[in-house]
DOZA-391647 format. One line per 8 residues: number of its first residue (from 0); their letters; for each residue x, y, z of N, C-alpha, C. Coordinates in steps of 0.001 Angstrom, whole numbers, plus 500000, padded with zeros to 6 digits. Example, Ala and Ser with C-alpha at 12.3 -4.5 7.8 and 13.67 -1.06 7.14 Angstrom:
BEGIN
0) as) 513190/494310/507800/512300/495500/507800/513200/496700/507800  512850/497750/507080/513670/498940/507140/512900/500030/507870
# end
This chain:
BEGIN
0) mtrfvlrr) 458173/367492/343647/459464/367827/344246/460085/369049/343566  459974/369100/342230/460535/370237/341486/459874/371536/341918  458536/371466/342108/457806/372665/342527/458265/373125/343912  458489/372169/344802/458959/372509/346159/460331/373174/346107  461223/372614/345293/462584/373173/345198/462552/374585/344625  461745/374781/343569/461658/376119/342961/461075/377131/343952  460050/376692/344699/459457/377594/345686/460469/377937/346771  461246/376935/347182/462263/377184/348224/463343/378132/347717
8) llellvvf) 463745/377973/346456/464765/378854/345887/464245/380285/345756  462955/380427/345399/462365/381767/345294/462328/382434/346669  461952/381674/347697/461962/382212/349061/463371/382631/349472  464337/381796/349109/465738/382092/349425/466168/383399/348768  465747/383627/347514/466120/384849/346797/465514/386084/347469  464242/385969/347865/463573/387104/348521/464252/387431/349855  464554/386399/350627/465222/386615/351916/466601/387235/351703  467316/386743/350703/468658/387265/350424/468603/388763/350108
16) igvtfviy) 467667/389158/349238/467578/390582/348873/467186/391416/350091  466223/390919/350879/465790/391672/352060/466900/391842/353083  467596/390746/353386/468649/390804/354408/469821/391662/353949  470242/391471/352704/471389/392257/352224/471047/393745/352122  469776/394071/351818/469403/395493/351778/469501/396113/353168  469051/395357/354187/469149/395866/355560/470615/396073/355944  471464/395090/355611/472903/395213/355926/473496/396429/355214  473158/396575/353924/473702/397686/353145/473237/399027/353726
24) alvfalkg) 471947/399084/354113/471412/400338/354669/472078/400678/355991  472343/399667/356834/473000/399918/358116/474426/400430/357911  475140/399817/356972/476503/400285/356678/476461/401687/356078  475447/401938/355232/475281/403260/354616/475059/404325/355689  474374/403924/356792/474021/404885/357849/475138/405086/358861  476221/404291/358758/477301/404427/359732/477909/405822/359679  478207/406368/360867/478829/407680/360913/480313/407567/360535  480860/408661/360037/482274/408666/359677/482477/408669/358173
32) dpiaslag) 483521/409325/357728/483841/409419/356307/484890/408364/355966  484572/407389/355091/485547/406346/354764/486791/406894/354079  486638/407955/353306/487811/408536/352631/488742/409178/353660  488161/409841/354671/488987/410428/355730/489697/409339/356526  489014/408227/356775/489648/407108/357487/490777/406530/356663  490607/406491/355349/491639/405963/354467/492878/406847/354484  492672/408178/354557/493798/409110/354517/494568/409137/355830  493894/408796/356946/494586/408829/358233/494764/410243/358735
40) drplpatv) 495942/410543/359301/496200/411860/359892/496524/412933/358858  496806/412523/357631/497157/413508/356607/495950/413754/355699  495307/414904/355807/494114/415170/354982/494464/415212/353497  493569/414668/352677/493781/414654/351234/493300/415958/350614  493879/416361/349482/493368/417541/348775/491902/417345/348391  491185/418460/348319/489747/418399/348036/489458/417716/346708  490319/417956/345711/490085/417361/344394/490226/415833/344446  491177/415353/345245/491367/413896/345375/490165/413270/346077
48) vatlrary) 489697/413956/347143/488533/413447/347870/487324/413386/346945  487124/414464/346149/485973/414487/345237/486082/413379/344195  487308/413130/343706/487506/412073/342703/487193/410696/343294  487671/410448/344525/487422/409144/345164/485936/408951/345463  485269/410003/345928/483838/409886/346226/483048/409617/344957  483482/410237/343839/482785/409988/342567/483079/408570/342065  484324/408097/342251/484688/406766/341764/483898/405677/342483  483698/405851/343782/482986/404827/344558/481511/405183/344791
56) hlddplis) 481026/406196/344082/479593/406567/344099/479096/406818/345519  479914/407422/346358/479549/407616/347763/478458/408659/347950  478250/409532/346968/477228/410565/347105/475920/410178/346421  475862/408984/345840/474622/408535/345199/473598/408139/346257  472300/408144/345899/471267/407684/346853/471489/406216/347236  470931/405837/348392/471095/404475/348896/470609/403431/347888  469416/403651/347327/468851/402667/346406/469761/402478/345197  470291/403577/344682/471162/403501/343515/472441/402715/343834
64) qywrwltg) 473031/402988/344996/474248/402266/345387/473951/400781/345590  472817/400510/346254/472490/399112/346524/472229/398334/345220  471509/398955/344285/471210/398271/343027/472495/397972/342252  473413/398929/342241/474683/398717/341544/475464/397566/342197  475458/397533/343517/476156/396458/344239/475474/395108/344013  474111/395086/344058/473374/393826/343916/473584/393208/342535  473530/394019/341492/473758/393479/340141/475181/392945/340011  476123/393562/340711/477490/393046/340725/477577/391692/341410
72) vfrgdlgt) 476826/391513/342521/476831/390230/343232/476315/389118/342325  475255/389391/341565/474713/388362/340673/475666/388040/339526  476633/388910/339303/477692/388609/338316/478910/387988/338990  478821/387739/340314/479937/387131/341050/480965/388124/341520  480602/389422/341559/481543/390465/341965/481046/391114/343259  481794/390941/344358/481422/391546/345641/481970/392962/345786  482552/393480/344719/483034/394858/344746/484495/394960/345158  484939/396213/345324/486322/396497/345722/486315/397401/346938
80) dftgrsvs) 487410/397346/347712/487499/398259/348854/487996/399617/348370  488219/400544/349297/488584/401904/348912/490047/402048/348490  490790/400934/348489/492149/400974/347935/492208/400259/346584  491047/399817/346095/490987/399165/344791/491162/397655/344824  491350/397080/346006/491526/395628/346100/490174/394922/346071  490119/393763/345438/488883/392998/345362/488508/392459/346745  487228/392628/347113/486760/392100/348396/486853/390581/348414  486540/389946/347303/486615/388476/347226/488038/387985/347464
88) ermasrwp) 489021/388692/346891/490419/388284/347079/490862/388485/348519  490381/389545/349155/490755/389770/350565/490165/388671/351452  488972/388187/351098/488350/387133/351904/488977/385773/351643  489494/385567/350440/489966/384233/350039/491028/383682/350989  491958/384530/351399/493037/384052/352271/492572/383844/353715  491368/384358/354041/490861/384255/355414/489957/383045/355631  489341/382568/354551/488360/381494/354706/488930/380221/355344  490133/379751/354984/490610/378488/355564/490598/378478/357096
96) ttivlalt) 491057/379568/357720/491068/379618/359191/489656/379527/359754  488739/380297/359183/487366/380313/359693/486675/378965/359474  486892/378363/358312/486244/377078/358030/486770/375976/358955  488106/375928/359143/488683/374917/360048/488163/375115/361468  488099/376379/361916/487600/376677/363262/486137/376238/363406  485299/376596/362429/483865/376272/362515/483632/374756/362439  484363/374067/361568/484172/372614/361445/484649/371882/362703  485758/372346/363290/486225/371736/364541/485186/371928/365643
104) awvlevvi) 484640/373138/365727/483592/373406/366724/482358/372547/366452  482037/372382/365184/480839/371600/364813/481003/370128/365219  482178/369568/364979/482414/368166/365360/482324/368007/366876  482947/368936/367628/482864/368883/369092/481420/368977/369560  480693/369892/368938/479295/370114/369318/478440/368870/369089  478609/368235/367932/477773/367078/367592/478170/365852/368415  479462/365559/368459/479915/364333/369126/479660/364404/370636  480141/365482/371272/479984/365586/372732/478532/365861/373111
112) gaglglis) 477881/366771/372383/476494/367107/372699/475563/365915/372543  475686/365195/371415/474824/364031/371192/475134/362926/372201  476410/362757/372522/476782/361731/373500/476190/362020/374879  476310/363270/375331/475738/363638/376633/474216/363515/376619  473597/363936/375507/472142/363849/375410/471653/362412/375419  472411/361522/374756/472031/360097/374728/472108/359492/376129  473222/359730/376805/473379/359183/378163/472327/359772/379102  472107/361078/378986/471131/361744/379847/469724/361208/379603
120) glrqggti) 469367/361005/378340/468040/360500/378015/467818/359082/378505  468854/358254/378398/468728/356862/378852/468726/356767/380375  469278/357776/381051/469318/357780/382526/468410/358878/383072  467257/359054/382490/466359/360148/382861/466055/360133/384365  466232/361289/384998/465939/361410/386430/467110/361036/387321  468166/360480/386751/469315/360056/387546/470300/361189/387783  471391/360846/388454/472404/361858/388785/473046/362444/387532  473376/361557/386567/474006/362037/385329/473056/362956/384570
128) dravllgt) 471787/362571/384506/470788/363389/383808/470693/364775/384436  470617/364825/385751/470515/366118/386436/471779/366959/386215  472927/366284/386247/474185/367018/386052/474263/367605/384643  473836/366825/383639/473867/367324/382259/472900/368494/382088  471696/368369/382648/470716/369453/382530/471223/370728/383194  471789/370578/384395/472319/371752/385108/473491/372369/384335  474363/371495/383825/475521/371993/383073/475121/372759/381828  474130/372266/381088/473697/372953/379865/473035/374293/380184
136) ivissipi) 472315/374351/381312/471697/375626/381703/472772/376653/382058  473780/376201/382812/474860/377113/383206/475610/377612/381976  475948/376695/381076/476701/377072/379874/475906/378052/379017  474596/377785/378863/473771/378635/378000/473598/380036/378566  473782/380198/379884/473538/381501/380503/474772/382397/380540  475926/381888/380123/477156/382682/380168/477465/383219/378764  477695/384527/378616/478032/385086/377296/479300/384452/376731  479363/384340/375420/480465/383629/374769/481806/384316/375030
144) fvvavtsq) 481805/385665/375105/483104/386325/375316/483631/386076/376730  482717/385848/377707/483160/385519/379069/483789/384132/379087  483142/383173/378411/483700/381818/378319/485069/381851/377650  485165/382612/376551/486421/382640/375792/487547/383286/376595  487277/384436/377188/488329/385154/377925/488753/384370/379169  487774/383790/379885/488099/383033/381093/488931/381792/380777  488524/381050/379774/489276/379842/379396/490651/380206/378855  490728/381314/378133/492020/381780/377611/492969/382114/378770
152) lllgvnwg) 492426/382770/379799/493242/383157/380955/493710/381927/381738  492764/380999/382006/493112/379836/382831/493977/378827/382066  493481/378366/380913/494155/377282/380186/495379/377750/379412  495346/379005/378961/496456/379494/378143/497505/380232/378934  497071/381218/379761/498026/382074/380477/498522/381407/381762  497579/380983/382625/497979/380457/383947/498591/379067/383867  497997/378158/383113/498442/376769/383104/499280/376408/381878  499208/377195/380826/500041/376956/379652/499730/375678/378886
160) wvpvagtq) 498503/375205/378952/498152/373965/378263/497943/374180/376764  497477/375341/376390/497173/375620/374977/497709/377001/374626  497911/377283/373331/498357/378624/372933/497311/379674/373318  497794/380843/373703/496887/381915/374134/496153/382510/372941  496859/382687/371813/496259/383328/370647/497034/382929/369401  496430/383258/368243/497088/382995/366969/496922/381559/366491  497457/381287/365291/497336/379951/364696/498697/379371/364335  499765/379900/364946/501107/379441/364571/501322/377966/364883
168) egwpvafl) 500664/377466/365921/500828/376051/366301/500101/375108/365355  499234/375631/364503/498500/374794/363556/497363/374020/364189  496685/373228/363324/495578/372411/363827/496137/371087/364330  495647/370515/365455/494495/370975/366253/494865/371837/367446  496184/371971/367773/496572/372620/369031/496020/374038/369132  496206/374820/368054/495801/376222/368107/494293/376405/367970  493590/375371/367537/492161/375530/367252/491250/374930/368321  491799/374040/369172/490918/373310/370091/490199/374228/371077
176) lpaaclav) 490935/375116/371729/490302/375984/372726/489312/376959/372090  489693/377683/371017/488693/378559/370387/487470/377781/369886  487704/376595/369326/486576/375797/368824/485675/375337/369965  486281/374964/371096/485474/374545/372255/484624/375705/372756  485208/376905/372811/484430/378085/373238/483294/378368/372264  483573/378195/370976/482541/378441/369967/481434/377393/370020  481792/376179/370462/480837/375063/370401/479949/374942/371630  480284/375620/372734/479586/375337/373993/478084/375593/373912
184) fglaavsr) 477672/376642/373214/476243/376957/373188/475486/375980/372291  476043/375655/371149/475400/374660/370298/475418/373291/370943  476500/373015/371689/476620/371738/372391/475485/371577/373408  475190/372636/374132/474092/372581/375105/472760/372321/374397  472533/372990/373266/471277/372800/372532/471172/371385/371975  472285/370886/371392/472284/369527/370845/472021/368511/371946  472650/368719/373096/472480/367789/374210/471023/367717/374659  470388/368876/374838/468997/368892/375300/468054/368352/374230
192) lmrgsvid) 468335/368662/372961/467495/368132/371882/467618/366620/371783  468855/366118/371910/469085/364671/371851/468412/363984/373029  468503/364584/374190/467883/363997/375384/466381/363836/375179  465726/364891/374707/464289/364816/374490/463902/363776/373453  464680/363705/372361/464385/362733/371307/464572/361304/371799  465620/361076/372608/465864/359734/373146/464731/359317/374081  464289/360235/374927/463188/359923/375854/461921/359576/375080  461620/360352/374024/460435/360059/373213/460560/358694/372534
200) svrsdyvr) 461768/358388/372034/461960/357111/371335/461840/355937/372304  462438/356091/373491/462405/354996/374470/460972/354690/374908  460127/355738/374952/458743/355542/375397/457812/355080/374271  458302/355018/373056/457425/354673/371922/457082/353185/371927  455980/352867/371222/455484/351490/371219/456461/350525/370543  457111/351001/369464/457967/350058/368738/459191/349665/369565  459685/350578/370430/460821/350224/371289/460370/349248/372370  459156/349467/372907/458642/348501/373899/458533/347106/373271
208) tlwakgls) 458112/347094/372002/457997/345810/371305/459359/345139/371156  460368/345952/370848/461726/345398/370699/462231/344837/372020  461961/345579/373131/462366/345064/374444/461649/343746/374725  460341/343688/374377/459541/342490/374655/460047/341282/373866  460626/341548/372677/461167/340450/371862/462499/339940/372407  463068/340651/373378/464304/340194/373996/465564/340664/373309  465494/341711/372483/466704/342237/371834/467627/342858/372884  468916/342819/372606/469891/343363/373553/469788/344882/373608
216) errvvgvh) 470264/345466/374738/470233/346928/374889/471089/347606/373820  472225/346980/373508/473089/347573/372483/472378/347680/371146  471606/346650/370777/470924/346673/369485/469738/347653/369494  468984/347643/370586/467821/348533/370646/468265/349994/370638  469236/350304/371500/469686/351704/371603/470555/352098/370415  471539/351254/370106/472502/351596/369064/471915/351649/367671  470928/350854/367393/470363/350803/366042/469063/351597/365952  468105/351283/366795/466766/351852/366614/466592/353208/367307
224) vlrnagip) 466901/353278/368596/466713/354543/369321/467623/355634/368764  468906/355314/368606/469867/356319/368145/469544/356804/366733  469100/355896/365861/468798/356307/364483/467614/357262/364443  466557/356964/365172/465375/357830/365141/465591/359124/365910  466285/359042/367024/466525/360253/367817/467543/361164/367144  468382/360610/366290/469436/361404/365682/469002/362292/364537  467844/361990/363911/467407/362771/362747/467192/364247/363090  466393/364590/364138/466234/366023/364456/467528/366678/364912
232) vltfaaid) 468402/365912/365555/469677/366470/366009/470565/366838/364820  470625/365935/363842/471441/366227/362662/470865/367396/361862  469538/367503/361814/468917/368639/361125/469317/369947/361790  469225/369970/363127/469635/371176/363872/471118/371459/363660  471934/370400/363741/473383/370590/363630/473773/371115/362247  473077/370661/361212/473393/371134/359864/473125/372626/359735  471973/373073/360245/471664/374507/360187/472622/375294/361075  472998/374715/362211/473860/375420/363158/475255/375667/362593
240) lgyllgga) 475650/374896/361586/476963/375118/360974/477053/376536/360422  475955/377029/359866/475932/378407/359376/476105/379409/360501  475454/379148/361649/475613/380030/362813/477047/380002/363332  477688/378824/363292/479064/378724/363779/480001/379589/362949  479784/379627/361634/480623/380468/360781/480459/381941/361168  479217/382334/361476/478983/383706/361906/479518/383958/363302  479327/382979/364210/479802/383131/365585/481304/383137/365695  481993/382610/364695/483455/382602/364719/484027/384009/364732
248) iivegifn) 483204/384990/364349/483674/386380/364313/484161/386820/365693  483373/386527/366737/483734/386947/368089/484965/386183/368582  484952/384881/368377/486060/384053/368869/487365/384414/368173  487309/384657/366877/488526/385031/366151/489091/386349/366666  488200/387267/367031/488662/388547/367567/489373/388354/368895  488814/387513/369783/489411/387304/371110/490733/386540/371014  490784/385520/370154/491987/384682/370048/492936/385150/368934  492656/386303/368363/493531/386892/367333/493830/385894/366218
256) mpgigqll) 492799/385316/365654/492964/384343/364569/492688/385048/363233  493557/384869/362236/493424/385596/360974/492335/385013/360067  491111/385091/360508/489998/384558/359720/489079/385657/359234  487897/385250/358799/486918/386196/358283/486464/387170/359379  486349/386679/360612/485903/387527/361706/486855/388669/361972  488142/388362/361958/489134/389413/362186/489090/390446/361060  488899/389973/359825/488777/390895/358687/487574/391808/358876  486457/391232/359349/485248/392035/359553/485460/393071/360654
264) fsairnhe) 486104/392666/361755/486405/393619/362832/487230/394784/362299  488267/394458/361550/489151/395486/361009/488393/396413/360063  487508/395829/359247/486756/396636/358272/485795/397586/358978  485155/397125/360044/484233/398003/360785/485005/399158/361421  486167/398838/362004/486963/399865/362669/487462/400923/361687  487753/400513/360440/488319/401432/359454/487284/401990/358484  485990/401768/358788/484908/402286/357937/484999/401763/356502  485421/400503/356343/485492/399910/355004/484154/399244/354685
272) gpvvvgvs) 483204/400062/354276/481856/399570/354010/481787/398420/353020  482480/398479/351870/482397/397365/350901/482853/396030/351504  483859/396050/352373/484343/394799/352987/483316/394282/353996  482751/395204/354799/481734/394793/355777/480547/394143/355062  480073/394791/354013/478926/394252/353272/479307/392940/352583  480513/392865/352023/480935/391650/351318/481033/390450/352244  481668/390628/353406/481789/389519/354373/480417/389098/354887  479587/390083/355222/478241/389772/355724/477432/389034/354660
280) talviifl) 477567/389462/353425/476825/388808/352340/477272/387360/352160  478573/387127/352224/479079/385753/352084/478526/384856/353191  478468/385374/354421/477926/384585/355530/476437/384336/355349  475712/385338/354834/474271/385163/354582/474048/384088/353511  474835/384141/352442/474689/383150/351362/474943/381742/351892  476005/381572/352680/476322/380242/353228/475173/379730/354084  474662/380599/354965/473569/380168/355846/472325/379807/355044  471964/380614/354043/470757/380341/353265/470902/379061/352445
288) visalvdi) 472079/378827/351878/472297/377608/351082/472202/376368/351970  472848/376430/353154/472775/375288/354080/471335/375035/354504  470607/376106/354820/469213/375976/355238/468366/375352/354138  468575/375794/352892/467804/375245/351774/468125/373768/351550  469411/373410/351643/469798/372008/351447/469196/371112/352527  469150/371620/353764/468549/370848/354857/467058/370646/354605  466372/371710/354165/464940/371592/353874/464680/370584/352759  465490/370632/351717/465310/369705/350588/465593/368269/351038
296) anslldpr) 466641/368083/351842/466953/366735/352333/465827/366210/353218  465257/367073/354068/464149/366648/354928/462912/366321/354106  462682/367077/353038/461508/366796/352192/461643/365457/351479  462878/365049/351202/463084/363735/350592/462803/362626/351601  463170/362872/352869/462930/361871/353908/461466/361840/354335  460817/363011/354347/459418/363091/354778/458626/363911/353758  457929/363299/352822/457202/364027/351768/456129/364969/352295  455670/364804/353541/454639/365695/354074/455136/367129/354174
304) irrd) 456462/367318/354309/457032/368660/354421/456762/369466/353159  456696/368825/351998/456475/369549/350743/455104/370192/350694  454155/369697/351483/452797/370247/351447/452615/371391/352435  453628/371670/353279/453495/372755/354262/453508/374104/353558
# end
């Protein structure tokens, strides 16, 4: 087990360096002068510009800048923006909104998706099954910004059931609609995965044996089928939590929520490279840690995974 964990951590480190280098290189290649964006309409004196470029090493080669940034990350320092503020401190006040939004979406995705998948799997070929399959296909084919803008227009503007934007109403009122928009795609995947797992479990020999022994439907489905069918769903849902944190970027922009996504949008617009790289790195770390924890948990449940 120790060898498996060490190997997984080494893989995680290699992926982290590779992904962050690509992100850093893309930000490095962005057009536009960050110092000019910082100055706005009033151009700075040449000496001030030269001093700022030297302070933030903007004229150094890409590898040199990346190495300096990477060694800082391993010391727990994500760097500073071009006004001298710590990137970590700028993110700190944004995380609560993004985490609440992602967790609300995750709960909706798991509860509703697994529930629909369970009912659909138990009623395979029936009207409910067909309706769930058709609904998940339709939902999966619509871009997230179309779902968000349309629901915002209908439920928020036309009918006034939920706030149109912002978080002034607090949780859950201000978060339900954005979280539902964020959850629809994962919900469709969870539903279809749960449906397939339930069908496989219902057709298995041990379930036939339980039916033959005369156990009630509640006990067979609620205890045995649901427990076995739920393992792959929970594995998917755990990894998907990392995607939800990343996907919150789009939803936060549409619903004007002061989270990490809005900070990232603002940083891209203002050419704040250190903030863009810092936010992206934090999301990469969260996703890799969740993925590693899921792999380790699965290896404890199924030792064959350690030999892969």
